[in-house]
N, C-alpha and C positions, 0 to 999 in steps of 0.2 A: 535450466530452460534449454531446449536446444533450438537453434535458430535455423531460418531457412537455408545458410550458407552451412548447415551442418556444425556451427561452433556452439559451444557451450558457455552460457552466462550465468551467474549466480541472480537471483531474484528474491524478493520478498513477498509474500502474501498479504494483503491487508484485508481481514475477515470482519463482518460485524460481532459485536459480543451481544448476547442473548439481553433483552431490556424490557422495559414495559410496555414498549411499542407493540404494534401489530406487526404482524408477518408482512402485510403490503404497505406498510408505513416504513418499514426497515428495507423492503426491497425497492421502493420508489427513492428512499433517500440514498441507498448505494448507487442506482443506475444515474442520479442526478451527480453524484459526486465522478462517476465515470464520464460522464458528458464534460463536466467541467475540467476535470484532468487531462482528457484527451484533447482538448482544444487549447489547454495551456502549456507554454513552452517557455521556458526561461532556465539559465546556467543554475542558478541557486535553488531550484525546485525539484523535487524527485521525479524523475519520468515515470509514467504511466505507459507500460509495455502492454497492456490489453486488461481482457478481466475473463473469467472462466463462471460459468453457472450451467448446470443440467438438472434432469428432474430428479437426480438423487440427493442433490446437494439444497440444503434449507434454503440458503442465502447466495447470491452471486459474490465471488471476492476479485479483487483486484492483483493485478500483478504489476509490481512496483520494481524499479531499478534498486538494486541492492546498494545499500550504504555503508561501504565498509566500517565507518567509526561507528556506526548506529544511529539511532534518532538524536533530533537535536536535543532533546531533554537529557537524553544519556552523555551525551558531549558536553552539556552545562554541568550536569550531576557529576562527571569526573573533574570537571576544571573546578568547583567548588571543593571537592576532595583534595585535590593536589594545592590550593590555595592554604586551607586549611592545616597541612603539613608543614 
């Protein structure tokens, strides 16, 4: 992602998966998450940098801060593997 000051940063894109919910329900859910994420700020929570949705996309996507070590689930998974060795 290119920032206003022309610097580049790595980002993660969070997009909803196809599900049994209606398109409207999924879009409403994503926008609710966007509202919550943009109001919330804590050093231990991934920052929401924004979102993107245009007419050619089926659903909006969140643009999140890139986490170098991956998701918390992946960190725990690696930790379990290391302890098993």
